[in-house]
N, C-alpha and C positions, 0 to 999 in steps of 0.2 A: 378893299372891297373885292369880292369875288367876281370873276369874269363870267362865270357860268350861272344862269338863274337856278339850276338844279342844286348847285353847291350852296347857293345862298339859302335855299329852302332847307337843306340839310343842316346847315349851321344854325339856323334860327329855330330848328325843331327842339322841343323840350325833351331832354334826354332822361329825365327822371321817370321812374316806373312807379305807378300808383301802388300803394300798399296792398290793395285787393287783387292785383294782377300777379304778384310774386307768390310762389309756394311758401308756406310757412316753414321756416327753418328752425330746427331745434337749437336750443342754446348750447354753447360749447361745454358748459358744465354738465349738462345732461349726458352728452356723449362720453365725457370722462368718467362719470359715475357708472355708466353701462360697461365701459371698457374695464374699469376697476373690478366690477362685480364678476365679469367674465374671467378676468385674470385670477381672482380669488377662487372661483369655482375650479378652474384648471389646476391651480396650486393645491387645492384640497384633494382633487382626484389623484394628482401625482403623489401627494403625501400618503394617501391611502394605498396606492399601488406600491410605494416604497415600503410601507409598514408590512404589507402582505408578503412582499418579496423577502424582507428581513426575517419575518416569522418562518417562512418556508425554509430559508437558509439555516436558521437555528434548529428547526425540526430535522433537517437533513444531517446536520452536525451531530445532534443528539443521537439520532438513529445510527450513524456511522460509529460513534463511540460505543454504543451498546453492542453493535455487531462485532467490533474489535474485542470488546471484553468477552463476549461469548466465544469468539474464536480462540482467544487465549485460554479460556477456562475449559472449553470442550474440544479443542483442536487435537488433543491426544486421545480422544475417545476411541477412534478406530484402532489405533495402535494398542491401547489398553485392552480392547476386546480380543485382539489377536494374542496378547500375552496371557489372557485367562486360560486359553487352551494349553499353553506351556505349563502354567501353574497347576492345572488339573492333572496333567501327565506326571509331574513331579510328585504331587501328593499321592497319586495312585501308586507310583513306584515305592513310596515309603510305607504304604499300608499293605503291600503285597508280601505275604509271608512265604518262606521256603522257595524264593526265587533263586535260580542258579546265577552264577556270575555272568554267564552268556546271556541269559534273559534280561538281567539288569543292564548289561552293555547294550543290547538291542533296544531296550526301552529308552536308555539315555540317547542313543543315536536317533531314534524317532523324535524324541523331545527336542534335540538339537536341530533336527530338520524343521520342526514346527517354528522354533525360534528364528532360524535363518529365513524362513518364509515371511514371518512377521517383520523382520528387519528389511527384507527386500521391498515389501509393501510400503514401509515407512521411508524408503530410500536411504537406509543406513547400510554402509558398506565398510568392510574391514580394510585397514591399512597394513599391508605386510611388505615392508620395504627392504627385506633381505636382498643384498647385492646392489641396491640402488644408492645413489649419492645421498648424503645426509641433507635433510631439509628441515631447518629449525622451525618452520611453520607447521610441519606435520609430525615431526619426530622430537623426542626428548632423549638426549644423550645421557646415559647413566654411567658410561665408562668409555675410555679410549684404550685400545690395546694395539700393540705392534702386530702387523699382519702383512701377509703377502698381497692382500687386496690393495687397490689404490687408496691413498689417503682420503679421508672423509667419506668412506663408503661404509654402509651399514653391513656389519658382518654377523650380527646376532640380534634377534628380537626377543626381549624379555616378555613383553606384553604387547599384543596387537593394539593398534589405534583404530579409531572409527571416524568416518565422515558421515554427515547427514547432509545430503544434497551436495555439495562440494565444500562444506564448512566443517572444520575439525570439531568433532564431538569430544574426542580424547586423543591426544598424541600417542604415537607408538613409542614405547620405552625400548631403547636400543643401545647396542655397543657399536662404537664407531672405530674404524681402522685409522691408525696413525702410521707415519713412516717409521721404518725400522731404523734404530740408531746403529751406527757403524761401530 
């Protein structure tokens, strides 16, 4: 038995709540259905965003492939346009009648100057390795001869080589020195 009359009153009080006094709670299954619908909506939004991103990526890849193909196909266009002037000069030289050898020489020199200008614009430069050490990456040895030059030195160039940007377009054809035999 309780010693305090207030405690007794508290313990004897009815602790049940009448149904009309409590707020009406939704059933747990209704909450789950709402959560499921919300999750499905978010999943659909994410799927749509993924599909859009995938389509954009495919479009970017296709566009990049097309640009690469165009660059390969038309990348030489500027160089070709520069060479047209050289071709025109050569054709003009062939149709010119009664030209002296000096006039032909001057014409060839001007044409060569145009060609050199076209090469410079295209970053094509000659390899003239005379007197330099033999480099198998840039030179092609056609012959080896005994020489007073140090061994493996280029002593003669048959045909110049060419670089385009630092890449060998054509190796120089050379004669390389070898040690003299006693």
